[in-house]
TIVO-2410 file (N, C-alpha, C; in nm, 3 decimals):
# residues 181
REC num residu      c1      c2      c3 atome chaine
REC   1      M  -2.447  -2.271   3.403     N      A
REC   1      M  -2.418  -2.207   3.276    CA      A
REC   1      M  -2.452  -2.300   3.160     C      A
REC   2      L  -2.409  -2.424   3.166     N      A
REC   2      L  -2.422  -2.513   3.051    CA      A
REC   2      L  -2.566  -2.555   3.025     C      A
REC   3      A  -2.656  -2.537   3.122     N      A
REC   3      A  -2.797  -2.569   3.100    CA      A
REC   3      A  -2.868  -2.456   3.025     C      A
REC   4      R  -2.806  -2.339   3.021     N      A
REC   4      R  -2.866  -2.227   2.950    CA      A
REC   4      R  -2.862  -2.253   2.801     C      A
REC   5      K  -2.950  -2.188   2.730     N      A
REC   5      K  -2.961  -2.205   2.585    CA      A
REC   5      K  -2.891  -2.090   2.513     C      A
REC   6      V  -2.854  -2.117   2.388     N      A
REC   6      V  -2.792  -2.015   2.304    CA      A
REC   6      V  -2.882  -1.892   2.297     C      A
REC   7      R  -3.012  -1.914   2.285     N      A
REC   7      R  -3.110  -1.804   2.278    CA      A
REC   7      R  -3.096  -1.707   2.396     C      A
REC   8      D  -3.055  -1.759   2.512     N      A
REC   8      D  -3.046  -1.678   2.633    CA      A
REC   8      D  -2.930  -1.578   2.631     C      A
REC   9      V  -2.827  -1.605   2.553     N      A
REC   9      V  -2.708  -1.520   2.557    CA      A
REC   9      V  -2.669  -1.459   2.423     C      A
REC  10      M  -2.735  -1.501   2.316     N      A
REC  10      M  -2.699  -1.451   2.182    CA      A
REC  10      M  -2.733  -1.303   2.166     C      A
REC  11      V  -2.675  -1.243   2.063     N      A
REC  11      V  -2.710  -1.106   2.024    CA      A
REC  11      V  -2.820  -1.119   1.919     C      A
REC  12      P  -2.938  -1.060   1.943     N      A
REC  12      P  -3.044  -1.067   1.843    CA      A
REC  12      P  -3.001  -1.001   1.712     C      A
REC  13      L  -3.049  -1.054   1.603     N      A
REC  13      L  -3.010  -1.005   1.472    CA      A
REC  13      L  -3.033  -0.855   1.457     C      A
REC  14      K  -3.139  -0.802   1.516     N      A
REC  14      K  -3.169  -0.659   1.504    CA      A
REC  14      K  -3.062  -0.572   1.569     C      A
REC  15      D  -2.981  -0.630   1.658     N      A
REC  15      D  -2.876  -0.556   1.728    CA      A
REC  15      D  -2.736  -0.581   1.671     C      A
REC  16      Y  -2.730  -0.646   1.556     N      A
REC  16      Y  -2.601  -0.683   1.500    CA      A
REC  16      Y  -2.583  -0.617   1.364     C      A
REC  17      A  -2.461  -0.583   1.329     N      A
REC  17      A  -2.433  -0.518   1.201    CA      A
REC  17      A  -2.436  -0.619   1.087     C      A
REC  18      I  -2.497  -0.578   0.977     N      A
REC  18      I  -2.508  -0.663   0.858    CA      A
REC  18      I  -2.474  -0.577   0.737     C      A
REC  19      V  -2.397  -0.635   0.645     N      A
REC  19      V  -2.356  -0.564   0.524    CA      A
REC  19      V  -2.377  -0.655   0.403     C      A
REC  20      S  -2.409  -0.595   0.292     N      A
REC  20      S  -2.424  -0.670   0.166    CA      A
REC  20      S  -2.287  -0.708   0.112     C      A
REC  21      E  -2.277  -0.825   0.052     N      A
REC  21      E  -2.150  -0.874  -0.001    CA      A
REC  21      E  -2.093  -0.786  -0.111     C      A
REC  22      D  -2.176  -0.705  -0.175     N      A
REC  22      D  -2.130  -0.620  -0.285    CA      A
REC  22      D  -2.083  -0.481  -0.240     C      A
REC  23      K  -2.093  -0.452  -0.111     N      A
REC  23      K  -2.048  -0.322  -0.060    CA      A
REC  23      K  -1.896  -0.316  -0.060     C      A
REC  24      P  -1.841  -0.197  -0.074     N      A
REC  24      P  -1.694  -0.184  -0.065    CA      A
REC  24      P  -1.647  -0.198   0.079     C      A
REC  25      L  -1.523  -0.241   0.092     N      A
REC  25      L  -1.462  -0.261   0.223    CA      A
REC  25      L  -1.472  -0.136   0.309     C      A
REC  26      K  -1.453  -0.018   0.249     N      A
REC  26      K  -1.455   0.105   0.330    CA      A
REC  26      K  -1.590   0.126   0.398     C      A
REC  27      E  -1.700   0.087   0.334     N      A
REC  27      E  -1.832   0.100   0.397    CA      A
REC  27      E  -1.850  -0.002   0.509     C      A
REC  28      A  -1.806  -0.124   0.484     N      A
REC  28      A  -1.817  -0.228   0.586    CA      A
REC  28      A  -1.733  -0.194   0.709     C      A
REC  29      V  -1.614  -0.142   0.685     N      A
REC  29      V  -1.527  -0.104   0.797    CA      A
REC  29      V  -1.591   0.009   0.879     C      A
REC  30      A  -1.652   0.104   0.811     N      A
REC  30      A  -1.720   0.213   0.882    CA      A
REC  30      A  -1.833   0.158   0.968     C      A
REC  31      M  -1.909   0.062   0.916     N      A
REC  31      M  -2.017   0.001   0.994    CA      A
REC  31      M  -1.962  -0.076   1.113     C      A
REC  32      L  -1.855  -0.153   1.089     N      A
REC  32      L  -1.795  -0.232   1.195    CA      A
REC  32      L  -1.738  -0.142   1.305     C      A
REC  33      R  -1.677  -0.033   1.265     N      A
REC  33      R  -1.624   0.063   1.363    CA      A
REC  33      R  -1.736   0.118   1.449     C      A
REC  34      Q  -1.849   0.147   1.387     N      A
REC  34      Q  -1.962   0.205   1.460    CA      A
REC  34      Q  -2.014   0.109   1.568     C      A
REC  35      V  -2.019  -0.021   1.538     N      A
REC  35      V  -2.070  -0.116   1.637    CA      A
REC  35      V  -1.962  -0.165   1.731     C      A
REC  36      Y  -1.837  -0.136   1.701     N      A
REC  36      Y  -1.726  -0.179   1.785    CA      A
REC  36      Y  -1.688  -0.075   1.891     C      A
REC  37      C  -1.699   0.050   1.855     N      A
REC  37      C  -1.647   0.157   1.940    CA      A
REC  37      C  -1.747   0.210   2.040     C      A
REC  38      E  -1.694   0.241   2.156     N      A
REC  38      E  -1.762   0.326   2.252    CA      A
REC  38      E  -1.676   0.451   2.257     C      A
REC  39      V  -1.733   0.562   2.225     N      A
REC  39      V  -1.653   0.684   2.218    CA      A
REC  39      V  -1.651   0.752   2.355     C      A
REC  40      E  -1.532   0.766   2.406     N      A
REC  40      E  -1.509   0.833   2.534    CA      A
REC  40      E  -1.402   0.939   2.511     C      A
REC  41      S  -1.430   1.061   2.541     N      A
REC  41      S  -1.334   1.170   2.525    CA      A
REC  41      S  -1.281   1.179   2.383     C      A
REC  42      G  -1.365   1.145   2.286     N      A
REC  42      G  -1.324   1.154   2.147    CA      A
REC  42      G  -1.241   1.038   2.097     C      A
REC  43      A  -1.213   0.941   2.184     N      A
REC  43      A  -1.132   0.825   2.144    CA      A
REC  43      A  -1.220   0.702   2.136     C      A
REC  44      C  -1.187   0.613   2.045     N      A
REC  44      C  -1.260   0.488   2.031    CA      A
REC  44      C  -1.201   0.385   2.126     C      A
REC  45      T  -1.283   0.326   2.212     N      A
REC  45      T  -1.238   0.218   2.298    CA      A
REC  45      T  -1.319   0.094   2.267     C      A
REC  46      E  -1.258  -0.023   2.286     N      A
REC  46      E  -1.328  -0.149   2.256    CA      A
REC  46      E  -1.455  -0.157   2.337     C      A
REC  47      G  -1.561  -0.195   2.272     N      A
REC  47      G  -1.685  -0.207   2.346    CA      A
REC  47      G  -1.788  -0.297   2.281     C      A
REC  48      G  -1.782  -0.313   2.152     N      A
REC  48      G  -1.891  -0.383   2.084    CA      A
REC  48      G  -1.847  -0.502   2.002     C      A
REC  49      H  -1.917  -0.521   1.893     N      A
REC  49      H  -1.897  -0.638   1.807    CA      A
REC  49      H  -1.766  -0.628   1.729     C      A
REC  50      R  -1.703  -0.744   1.708     N      A
REC  50      R  -1.577  -0.751   1.635    CA      A
REC  50      R  -1.592  -0.817   1.500     C      A
REC  51      A  -1.716  -0.839   1.459     N      A
REC  51      A  -1.743  -0.900   1.329    CA      A
REC  51      A  -1.874  -0.845   1.275     C      A
REC  52      I  -1.893  -0.862   1.146     N      A
REC  52      I  -2.014  -0.815   1.080    CA      A
REC  52      I  -2.065  -0.929   0.991     C      A
REC  53      L  -2.196  -0.948   0.989     N      A
REC  53      L  -2.252  -1.052   0.903    CA      A
REC  53      L  -2.263  -1.001   0.761     C      A
REC  54      V  -2.245  -1.091   0.666     N      A
REC  54      V  -2.249  -1.055   0.524    CA      A
REC  54      V  -2.366  -1.129   0.459     C      A
REC  55      T  -2.449  -1.054   0.386     N      A
REC  55      T  -2.563  -1.114   0.319    CA      A
REC  55      T  -2.548  -1.108   0.168     C      A
REC  56      G  -2.615  -1.202   0.102     N      A
REC  56      G  -2.615  -1.210  -0.043    CA      A
REC  56      G  -2.732  -1.135  -0.102     C      A
REC  57      P  -2.756  -1.157  -0.232     N      A
REC  57      P  -2.860  -1.081  -0.303    CA      A
REC  57      P  -3.001  -1.104  -0.251     C      A
REC  58      N  -3.027  -1.220  -0.190     N      A
REC  58      N  -3.160  -1.248  -0.135    CA      A
REC  58      N  -3.163  -1.232   0.016     C      A
REC  59      E  -3.068  -1.155   0.068     N      A
REC  59      E  -3.052  -1.127   0.210    CA      A
REC  59      E  -3.025  -1.251   0.294     C      A
REC  60      E  -2.973  -1.357   0.229     N      A
REC  60      E  -2.933  -1.477   0.301    CA      A
REC  60      E  -2.790  -1.459   0.351     C      A
REC  61      L  -2.758  -1.526   0.460     N      A
REC  61      L  -2.623  -1.519   0.515    CA      A
REC  61      L  -2.526  -1.590   0.423     C      A
REC  62      V  -2.421  -1.518   0.382     N      A
REC  62      V  -2.320  -1.579   0.295    CA      A
REC  62      V  -2.180  -1.572   0.356     C      A
REC  63      G  -2.163  -1.494   0.463     N      A
REC  63      G  -2.031  -1.485   0.521    CA      A
REC  63      G  -2.026  -1.402   0.647     C      A
REC  64      V  -1.905  -1.393   0.700     N      A
REC  64      V  -1.874  -1.314   0.818    CA      A
REC  64      V  -1.745  -1.240   0.788     C      A
REC  65      M  -1.740  -1.114   0.825     N      A
REC  65      M  -1.617  -1.038   0.808    CA      A
REC  65      M  -1.573  -0.988   0.946     C      A
REC  66      D  -1.448  -1.015   0.981     N      A
REC  66      D  -1.395  -0.970   1.108    CA      A
REC  66      D  -1.265  -0.895   1.087     C      A
REC  67      F  -1.201  -0.858   1.195     N      A
REC  67      F  -1.077  -0.781   1.187    CA      A
REC  67      F  -0.970  -0.854   1.106     C      A
REC  68      R  -0.962  -0.986   1.123     N      A
REC  68      R  -0.859  -1.063   1.051    CA      A
REC  68      R  -0.880  -1.060   0.901     C      A
REC  69      C  -1.004  -1.059   0.857     N      A
REC  69      C  -1.032  -1.050   0.712    CA      A
REC  69      C  -0.974  -0.920   0.657     C      A
REC  70      I  -0.991  -0.815   0.731     N      A
REC  70      I  -0.941  -0.684   0.690    CA      A
REC  70      I  -0.788  -0.686   0.688     C      A
REC  71      Q  -0.729  -0.747   0.788     N      A
REC  71      Q  -0.583  -0.755   0.795    CA      A
REC  71      Q  -0.526  -0.833   0.677     C      A
REC  72      R  -0.594  -0.941   0.637     N      A
REC  72      R  -0.545  -1.021   0.524    CA      A
REC  72      R  -0.545  -0.941   0.395     C      A
REC  73      V  -0.639  -0.849   0.379     N      A
REC  73      V  -0.641  -0.764   0.260    CA      A
REC  73      V  -0.523  -0.668   0.263     C      A
REC  74      L  -0.493  -0.616   0.379     N      A
REC  74      L  -0.386  -0.518   0.392    CA      A
REC  74      L  -0.248  -0.582   0.390     C      A
REC  75      I  -0.240  -0.708   0.430     N      A
REC  75      I  -0.111  -0.777   0.436    CA      A
REC  75      I  -0.125  -0.913   0.366     C      A
REC  76      P  -0.146  -0.915   0.234     N      A
REC  76      P  -0.169  -1.042   0.164    CA      A
REC  76      P  -0.049  -1.135   0.168     C      A
REC  77      E   0.068  -1.083   0.195     N      A
REC  77      E   0.188  -1.167   0.196    CA      A
REC  77      E   0.193  -1.262   0.316     C      A
REC  78      I   0.101  -1.250   0.411     N      A
REC  78      I   0.105  -1.337   0.529    CA      A
REC  78      I   0.034  -1.470   0.507     C      A
REC  79      A  -0.042  -1.483   0.399     N      A
REC  79      A  -0.119  -1.606   0.377    CA      A
REC  79      A  -0.068  -1.682   0.255     C      A
REC  80      G  -0.060  -1.813   0.266     N      A
REC  80      G  -0.024  -1.896   0.151    CA      A
REC  80      G   0.124  -1.926   0.141     C      A
REC  81      S   0.161  -1.996   0.032     N      A
REC  81      S   0.301  -2.031   0.008    CA      A
REC  81      S   0.378  -1.907  -0.036     C      A
REC  82      I   0.509  -1.919  -0.045     N      A
REC  82      I   0.591  -1.803  -0.081    CA      A
REC  82      I   0.556  -1.751  -0.219     C      A
REC  83      S   0.532  -1.840  -0.316     N      A
REC  83      S   0.497  -1.792  -0.450    CA      A
REC  83      S   0.361  -1.725  -0.451     C      A
REC  84      E   0.264  -1.778  -0.370     N      A
REC  84      E   0.133  -1.714  -0.359    CA      A
REC  84      E   0.146  -1.577  -0.292     C      A
REC  85      R   0.229  -1.569  -0.190     N      A
REC  85      R   0.250  -1.441  -0.121    CA      A
REC  85      R   0.308  -1.337  -0.216     C      A
REC  86      L   0.408  -1.378  -0.291     N      A
REC  86      L   0.469  -1.286  -0.386    CA      A
REC  86      L   0.369  -1.244  -0.492     C      A
REC  87      E   0.290  -1.339  -0.541     N      A
REC  87      E   0.191  -1.308  -0.644    CA      A
REC  87      E   0.088  -1.208  -0.592     C      A
REC  88      R   0.042  -1.227  -0.467     N      A
REC  88      R  -0.054  -1.134  -0.407    CA      A
REC  88      R   0.003  -0.992  -0.400     C      A
REC  89      L   0.132  -0.985  -0.384     N      A
REC  89      L   0.197  -0.855  -0.375    CA      A
REC  89      L   0.230  -0.797  -0.512     C      A
REC  90      G   0.211  -0.876  -0.616     N      A
REC  90      G   0.248  -0.829  -0.749    CA      A
REC  90      G   0.397  -0.840  -0.773     C      A
REC  91      V   0.464  -0.925  -0.699     N      A
REC  91      V   0.608  -0.943  -0.712    CA      A
REC  91      V   0.633  -1.072  -0.790     C      A
REC  92      S   0.703  -1.065  -0.898     N      A
REC  92      S   0.733  -1.187  -0.973    CA      A
REC  92      S   0.845  -1.261  -0.901     C      A
REC  93      V   0.848  -1.393  -0.920     N      A
REC  93      V   0.953  -1.473  -0.859    CA      A
REC  93      V   1.090  -1.429  -0.910     C      A
REC  94      A   1.098  -1.392  -1.037     N      A
REC  94      A   1.225  -1.345  -1.093    CA      A
REC  94      A   1.273  -1.220  -1.020     C      A
REC  95      Y   1.182  -1.125  -0.995     N      A
REC  95      Y   1.220  -1.005  -0.920    CA      A
REC  95      Y   1.265  -1.040  -0.779     C      A
REC  96      A   1.191  -1.131  -0.714     N      A
REC  96      A   1.225  -1.168  -0.577    CA      A
REC  96      A   1.363  -1.231  -0.572     C      A
REC  97      E   1.392  -1.318  -0.670     N      A
REC  97      E   1.523  -1.383  -0.673    CA      A
REC  97      E   1.633  -1.282  -0.702     C      A
REC  98      A   1.601  -1.177  -0.776     N      A
REC  98      A   1.700  -1.075  -0.810    CA      A
REC  98      A   1.713  -0.970  -0.699     C      A
REC  99      G   1.629  -0.983  -0.594     N      A
REC  99      G   1.636  -0.889  -0.482    CA      A
REC  99      G   1.569  -0.756  -0.511     C      A
REC 100      A   1.477  -0.752  -0.607     N      A
REC 100      A   1.411  -0.627  -0.644    CA      A
REC 100      A   1.272  -0.615  -0.582     C      A
REC 101      E   1.239  -0.703  -0.485     N      A
REC 101      E   1.104  -0.699  -0.429    CA      A
REC 101      E   1.074  -0.567  -0.359     C      A
REC 102      D   1.179  -0.495  -0.314     N      A
REC 102      D   1.153  -0.368  -0.247    CA      A
REC 102      D   1.106  -0.260  -0.344     C      A
REC 103      L   1.103  -0.289  -0.473     N      A
REC 103      L   1.050  -0.194  -0.570    CA      A
REC 103      L   0.900  -0.211  -0.589     C      A
REC 104      D   0.844  -0.317  -0.534     N      A
REC 104      D   0.704  -0.351  -0.554    CA      A
REC 104      D   0.619  -0.307  -0.435     C      A
REC 105      E   0.496  -0.355  -0.439     N      A
REC 105      E   0.397  -0.316  -0.339    CA      A
REC 105      E   0.431  -0.363  -0.199     C      A
REC 106      A   0.522  -0.456  -0.185     N      A
REC 106      A   0.558  -0.505  -0.053    CA      A
REC 106      A   0.607  -0.391   0.036     C      A
REC 107      R   0.654  -0.286  -0.024     N      A
REC 107      R   0.707  -0.172   0.052    CA      A
REC 107      R   0.604  -0.062   0.073     C      A
REC 108      A   0.481  -0.084   0.028     N      A
REC 108      A   0.378   0.019   0.041    CA      A
REC 108      A   0.350   0.048   0.188     C      A
REC 109      S   0.323   0.172   0.217     N      A
REC 109      S   0.293   0.213   0.354    CA      A
REC 109      S   0.156   0.162   0.397     C      A
REC 110      F   0.133   0.165   0.525     N      A
REC 110      F   0.003   0.125   0.579    CA      A
REC 110      F  -0.109   0.206   0.515     C      A
REC 111      R  -0.092   0.336   0.513     N      A
REC 111      R  -0.194   0.424   0.455    CA      A
REC 111      R  -0.219   0.391   0.307     C      A
REC 112      A  -0.113   0.367   0.232     N      A
REC 112      A  -0.127   0.334   0.090    CA      A
REC 112      A  -0.203   0.202   0.072     C      A
REC 113      R  -0.173   0.105   0.155     N      A
REC 113      R  -0.244  -0.024   0.147    CA      A
REC 113      R  -0.392  -0.006   0.179     C      A
REC 114      V  -0.423   0.069   0.283     N      A
REC 114      V  -0.562   0.090   0.321    CA      A
REC 114      V  -0.637   0.159   0.208     C      A
REC 115      L  -0.582   0.266   0.156     N      A
REC 115      L  -0.650   0.342   0.051    CA      A
REC 115      L  -0.663   0.261  -0.078     C      A
REC 116      R  -0.563   0.183  -0.111     N      A
REC 116      R  -0.567   0.102  -0.232    CA      A
REC 116      R  -0.678  -0.003  -0.225     C      A
REC 117      N  -0.709  -0.050  -0.105     N      A
REC 117      N  -0.808  -0.157  -0.089    CA      A
REC 117      N  -0.946  -0.108  -0.048     C      A
REC 118      A  -0.968   0.021  -0.046     N      A
REC 118      A  -1.095   0.078  -0.001    CA      A
REC 118      A  -1.215   0.029  -0.080     C      A
REC 119      E  -1.198   0.005  -0.209     N      A
REC 119      E  -1.309  -0.036  -0.294    CA      A
REC 119      E  -1.320  -0.187  -0.312     C      A
REC 120      T  -1.233  -0.264  -0.245     N      A
REC 120      T  -1.243  -0.409  -0.249    CA      A
REC 120      T  -1.381  -0.449  -0.200     C      A
REC 121      R  -1.446  -0.539  -0.268     N      A
REC 121      R  -1.580  -0.584  -0.230    CA      A
REC 121      R  -1.572  -0.677  -0.110     C      A
REC 122      V  -1.671  -0.665  -0.024     N      A
REC 122      V  -1.678  -0.747   0.097    CA      A
REC 122      V  -1.673  -0.896   0.061     C      A
REC 123      K  -1.739  -0.936  -0.047     N      A
REC 123      K  -1.741  -1.078  -0.085    CA      A
REC 123      K  -1.602  -1.132  -0.115     C      A
REC 124      D  -1.508  -1.045  -0.148     N      A
REC 124      D  -1.372  -1.087  -0.177    CA      A
REC 124      D  -1.286  -1.096  -0.051     C      A
REC 125      V  -1.341  -1.056   0.061     N      A
REC 125      V  -1.267  -1.048   0.187    CA      A
REC 125      V  -1.325  -1.140   0.294     C      A
REC 126      M  -1.455  -1.158   0.291     N      A
REC 126      M  -1.527  -1.229   0.398    CA      A
REC 126      M  -1.485  -1.375   0.409     C      A
REC 127      L  -1.520  -1.432   0.522     N      A
REC 127      L  -1.505  -1.574   0.546    CA      A
REC 127      L  -1.640  -1.641   0.527     C      A
REC 128      K  -1.639  -1.759   0.472     N      A
REC 128      K  -1.762  -1.837   0.466    CA      A
REC 128      K  -1.793  -1.882   0.608     C      A
REC 129      P  -1.921  -1.886   0.644     N      A
REC 129      P  -1.954  -1.931   0.781    CA      A
REC 129      P  -1.902  -2.072   0.805     C      A
REC 130      K  -1.837  -2.091   0.918     N      A
REC 130      K  -1.785  -2.223   0.957    CA      A
REC 130      K  -1.872  -2.273   1.071     C      A
REC 131      G  -1.989  -2.315   1.036     N      A
REC 131      G  -2.081  -2.367   1.135    CA      A
REC 131      G  -2.187  -2.267   1.173     C      A
REC 132      V  -2.300  -2.320   1.207     N      A
REC 132      V  -2.412  -2.241   1.260    CA      A
REC 132      V  -2.465  -2.318   1.379     C      A
REC 133      I  -2.547  -2.253   1.458     N      A
REC 133      I  -2.602  -2.320   1.575    CA      A
REC 133      I  -2.750  -2.285   1.587     C      A
REC 134      Q  -2.823  -2.374   1.649     N      A
REC 134      Q  -2.966  -2.352   1.670    CA      A
REC 134      Q  -2.986  -2.280   1.803     C      A
REC 135      A  -3.087  -2.196   1.807     N      A
REC 135      A  -3.116  -2.115   1.926    CA      A
REC 135      A  -3.143  -2.202   2.049     C      A
REC 136      E  -3.196  -2.320   2.029     N      A
REC 136      E  -3.231  -2.407   2.142    CA      A
REC 136      E  -3.116  -2.497   2.189     C      A
REC 137      N  -3.001  -2.491   2.120     N      A
REC 137      N  -2.886  -2.569   2.167    CA      A
REC 137      N  -2.836  -2.513   2.299     C      A
REC 138      D  -2.771  -2.598   2.377     N      A
REC 138      D  -2.714  -2.551   2.504    CA      A
REC 138      D  -2.578  -2.487   2.479     C      A
REC 139      L  -2.530  -2.414   2.579     N      A
REC 139      L  -2.404  -2.340   2.565    CA      A
REC 139      L  -2.283  -2.433   2.554     C      A
REC 140      H  -2.292  -2.550   2.613     N      A
REC 140      H  -2.183  -2.646   2.603    CA      A
REC 140      H  -2.163  -2.688   2.457     C      A
REC 141      T  -2.271  -2.713   2.387     N      A
REC 141      T  -2.266  -2.746   2.244    CA      A
REC 141      T  -2.204  -2.631   2.165     C      A
REC 142      A  -2.246  -2.510   2.197     N      A
REC 142      A  -2.192  -2.391   2.129    CA      A
REC 142      A  -2.042  -2.378   2.153     C      A
REC 143      L  -2.000  -2.397   2.276     N      A
REC 143      L  -1.858  -2.387   2.311    CA      A
REC 143      L  -1.776  -2.489   2.233     C      A
REC 144      K  -1.824  -2.612   2.226     N      A
REC 144      K  -1.753  -2.716   2.150    CA      A
REC 144      K  -1.747  -2.681   2.002     C      A
REC 145      L  -1.856  -2.631   1.946     N      A
REC 145      L  -1.861  -2.597   1.804    CA      A
REC 145      L  -1.764  -2.482   1.771     C      A
REC 146      M  -1.763  -2.381   1.857     N      A
REC 146      M  -1.670  -2.270   1.835    CA      A
REC 146      M  -1.525  -2.318   1.842     C      A
REC 147      H  -1.497  -2.400   1.939     N      A
REC 147      H  -1.360  -2.449   1.955    CA      A
REC 147      H  -1.320  -2.537   1.838     C      A
REC 148      T  -1.406  -2.629   1.799     N      A
REC 148      T  -1.376  -2.721   1.689    CA      A
REC 148      T  -1.354  -2.646   1.558     C      A
REC 149      N  -1.439  -2.547   1.531     N      A
REC 149      N  -1.432  -2.473   1.405    CA      A
REC 149      N  -1.339  -2.352   1.411     C      A
REC 150      R  -1.284  -2.326   1.530     N      A
REC 150      R  -1.192  -2.213   1.551    CA      A
REC 150      R  -1.253  -2.081   1.501     C      A
REC 151      V  -1.373  -2.053   1.552     N      A
REC 151      V  -1.443  -1.929   1.517    CA      A
REC 151      V  -1.476  -1.852   1.643     C      A
REC 152      V  -1.502  -1.724   1.627     N      A
REC 152      V  -1.538  -1.640   1.740    CA      A
REC 152      V  -1.684  -1.595   1.733     C      A
REC 153      V  -1.751  -1.624   1.621     N      A
REC 153      V  -1.894  -1.595   1.609    CA      A
REC 153      V  -1.963  -1.712   1.539     C      A
REC 154      L  -2.085  -1.738   1.583     N      A
REC 154      L  -2.168  -1.840   1.520    CA      A
REC 154      L  -2.304  -1.779   1.486     C      A
REC 155      P  -2.347  -1.788   1.362     N      A
REC 155      P  -2.483  -1.746   1.330    CA      A
REC 155      P  -2.582  -1.839   1.402     C      A
REC 156      V  -2.689  -1.782   1.453     N      A
REC 156      V  -2.789  -1.857   1.528    CA      A
REC 156      V  -2.918  -1.864   1.447     C      A
REC 157      Y  -2.970  -1.985   1.432     N      A
REC 157      Y  -3.093  -2.007   1.356    CA      A
REC 157      Y  -3.201  -2.063   1.447     C      A
REC 158      D  -3.326  -2.031   1.413     N      A
REC 158      D  -3.442  -2.085   1.480    CA      A
REC 158      D  -3.545  -2.120   1.373     C      A
REC 159      N  -3.577  -2.246   1.361     N      A
REC 159      N  -3.671  -2.293   1.257    CA      A
REC 159      N  -3.630  -2.247   1.117     C      A
REC 160      G  -3.501  -2.257   1.086     N      A
REC 160      G  -3.451  -2.223   0.953    CA      A
REC 160      G  -3.432  -2.075   0.927     C      A
REC 161      K  -3.458  -1.992   1.026     N      A
REC 161      K  -3.446  -1.846   1.009    CA      A
REC 161      K  -3.330  -1.794   1.094     C      A
REC 162      L  -3.246  -1.709   1.034     N      A
REC 162      L  -3.137  -1.646   1.108    CA      A
REC 162      L  -3.196  -1.549   1.210     C      A
REC 163      V  -3.164  -1.570   1.338     N      A
REC 163      V  -3.224  -1.487   1.444    CA      A
REC 163      V  -3.122  -1.411   1.527     C      A
REC 164      G  -2.994  -1.447   1.515     N      A
REC 164      G  -2.895  -1.379   1.597    CA      A
REC 164      G  -2.755  -1.430   1.574     C      A
REC 165      V  -2.667  -1.388   1.664     N      A
REC 165      V  -2.526  -1.424   1.658    CA      A
REC 165      V  -2.479  -1.458   1.799     C      A
REC 166      L  -2.404  -1.565   1.809     N      A
REC 166      L  -2.342  -1.600   1.935    CA      A
REC 166      L  -2.193  -1.571   1.921     C      A
REC 167      R  -2.140  -1.490   2.012     N      A
REC 167      R  -1.998  -1.453   2.007    CA      A
REC 167      R  -1.923  -1.525   2.119     C      A
REC 168      D  -1.793  -1.539   2.102     N      A
REC 168      D  -1.713  -1.599   2.207    CA      A
REC 168      D  -1.723  -1.517   2.335     C      A
REC 169      S  -1.737  -1.387   2.320     N      A
REC 169      S  -1.750  -1.301   2.439    CA      A
REC 169      S  -1.880  -1.327   2.514     C      A
REC 170      D  -1.987  -1.367   2.443     N      A
REC 170      D  -2.112  -1.402   2.510    CA      A
REC 170      D  -2.093  -1.526   2.596     C      A
REC 171      L  -2.018  -1.623   2.543     N      A
REC 171      L  -1.989  -1.743   2.621    CA      A
REC 171      L  -1.899  -1.711   2.740     C      A
REC 172      F  -1.802  -1.624   2.719     N      A
REC 172      F  -1.715  -1.583   2.829    CA      A
REC 172      F  -1.797  -1.518   2.941     C      A
REC 173      L  -1.888  -1.430   2.904     N      A
REC 173      L  -1.971  -1.363   3.005    CA      A
REC 173      L  -2.062  -1.462   3.077     C      A
REC 174      A  -2.108  -1.566   3.008     N      A
REC 174      A  -2.189  -1.669   3.073    CA      A
REC 174      A  -2.104  -1.746   3.175     C      A
REC 175      V  -1.979  -1.775   3.139     N      A
REC 175      V  -1.888  -1.841   3.233    CA      A
REC 175      V  -1.863  -1.750   3.353     C      A
REC 176      A  -1.834  -1.623   3.327     N      A
REC 176      A  -1.808  -1.527   3.436    CA      A
REC 176      A  -1.927  -1.515   3.528     C      A
REC 177      A  -2.047  -1.512   3.472     N      A
REC 177      A  -2.168  -1.503   3.554    CA      A
REC 177      A  -2.184  -1.626   3.643     C      A
REC 178      T  -2.146  -1.741   3.589     N      A
REC 178      T  -2.154  -1.865   3.668    CA      A
REC 178      T  -2.058  -1.859   3.785     C      A
REC 179      F  -1.938  -1.806   3.764     N      A
REC 179      F  -1.841  -1.792   3.873    CA      A
REC 179      F  -1.890  -1.694   3.978     C      A
REC 180      M  -1.968  -1.597   3.936     N      A
REC 180      M  -2.016  -1.493   4.029    CA      A
REC 180      M  -2.135  -1.538   4.111     C      A
REC 181      E  -2.201  -1.647   4.071     N      A
REC 181      E  -2.320  -1.695   4.144    CA      A
REC 181      E  -2.287  -1.745   4.281     C      A
***
């Protein structure tokens, strides 16, 4: 397994979802759902990609958006210090101290949060890429880079050009294939 190259197991760029940073979240989520779902009996089951690449105005890679990015938009109170959490919710510290936080957005329903954030721009939600890898690197290098950077996808470059994506699931399947040999 470890002698294989990233190129051997990556997802080619043509087979991966890409969205512009200026698109609204609702469009990006629709694209991500399309590449994530396998529809069986009318129900969506896990089957595909769990992240989408984000490009800038010159079609250069500027970020990655995954399920966690979407969750952070819907539940802003989970990130940062208590005052940052309250601020993200639109709750003033004075209200929180007075026990009036249940009058604010913190009590909004799931549906209300989703609909309120539908027009949020992808660039405001995405993660900056935390590392890239070259197509000719071995899988051991990729595994270490993913672990060190705590990421589940790595953009793959060949001679300075983005050519694909390496996912943690691709590495898992390479390990599984080695066990099956």
